[in-house]
N, C-alpha and C positions, 0 to 999 in steps of 0.2 A: 492417637498411641507411640510413643517411643521405639525404638528396638528394643530396650532396656525393659520396656514394659509387655507383659504377655498377657492374654486375657486367658492362659492356663497355665499357670507360672509353676505347677507342680509337674508339667510335660517339656521332658529333659531339664530340669533344673540345673544338670551338673555339665552340660552342651556350652562350649565356648567356642565360637565360629573362628576364634583368633589362634586355636590349637588346632594343628594338623591334625586328621584322622587317621587313629592306629591302626596298622595293614591289618589286624585282626576285625575288623569293622569293613574293611571296602572290598570290590569286586578286586582286589591283586592278583597276577597269575598265582602265588602262592595262596593266598586263600580260595581262588579257583579250584586249584590242584587239590586241594583240600578238603573242599567239599567232593570234588568232584571221587576222590579215594573212599567218602564217608559212603557214597551214592553208590557207588559199583560195589561197598562189599553190604550194602545193607536192604538195597532199591530190593531186589527180587524177593529176600524174607519176606520183608513186612507186604510187598503188593500182594504174593500168595496168602498171607495172612487175613486179608484184610480184604480183597474182593469183590469179596461178595456183601458186604456190609458197607462200603463207599461209595458214595453216589456218584465221587466225582475220579475213580478207578479208571474210567477211559481218559481223562484228562489226562492223568498222573503218567498213564503207562505213554500217551501220545508224546509227553511232555518229555520221557525218556528217552522215546523214538530220537526225537529232532533235535534233544541234547547230546545225542552221539554219530549224528550226520555230519559230514564233513561240510557239506553245505552250509549247514548255518552258522552265523556269524559270531566269533568269539564272545562279543558283548552280553550275545542272547541266549549264548551256552553259558555265559557266567549266571547269570538271572534266573537261568531255569536250574542247575544244579543247586544253585543256593534253594531255590522252594522244596526241590526233590531233597536236600540235606535237611532243611526244618522238617519235612514227613517223616523221614527215616530218623531222626535222631530222639533217641526217647523222650528230651526234655523237652517241655513243652510250654507255652501260654497256658493251654489249659488240656488236663492229661489224655490221651487217647482213649485210656480206658472207660473213663464218663459214658454209661448208656450215652444215647441220643444227642452229647453236645462235644466229647470229645475230640471230632474232626472236625469241627465249626473252623479254627482259629487254622488249621492246614489248608481247611476249602477257602477261607481267605485269603493265604498266601499265593493260593493256586491265582486267585482271581484276579490280584493284582497284577503277578507276573504277567498273565496270559492277558493284561491288559493294555500291557506294557510291549511286550515281544511276541504277542500271539499271532502275530502274520507271520512268523517264519514258519507255523503248524503248518505243512502242507498236508495232503489230502492220502499218500501215502503213508505218514508218521499215524494219522488218524483212523485209517483202517487198517494199519499192524496192530495199534492199540485194540482196536473192538474188537481183532481174532483173538491176539492174548488174553483181553480179560472173558469171553465166552469158555476157551480151555481152563483158563483159572477156574472158573464159576462152574464148571462142567465137573474138572475135578477137585472143587472144597466142596 
C-alpha cells in the first residue's frame, strides 16, 4: 500500500502531512495556557458534580494535582491539561449526560494520556486525590 492509499480512507481524510499543524491543534505554549485556564475555571465545579458517579474521579484528581506540581515536566503538564480540558468542556464526542456511557470517551482520553505520561504521577498526587474524592463523596 502506498502512502496515498489508506486502509481507512475516511479517517483524517482532510489531513495533509505537508501542511504545518495549526497551532490550535498542537501543544504550543498558547494552547497549553488556554487549556490550563479552562481547567482552572471548570475542573472543581465539574468534579464536585460528578465525583460520586465517575469511576475515574480519583485518576482525574491525581492528574489535576500532578499537572499543578512544579516538578512535573512541561510536556507532561501540557498533555495532562489537554485531557483535563476535554473532561471539563461541555462539547464531547459522547455527551456526558447520557446515562451509562456519557463518560466513556473521557475515560478513554485519560487512559491514553496516562499511558504516555502517567509515570509522572507520584504517590503524593494519588494520596491527595484519594482524600479529595472521599471528601467530595461525603459532601455529595
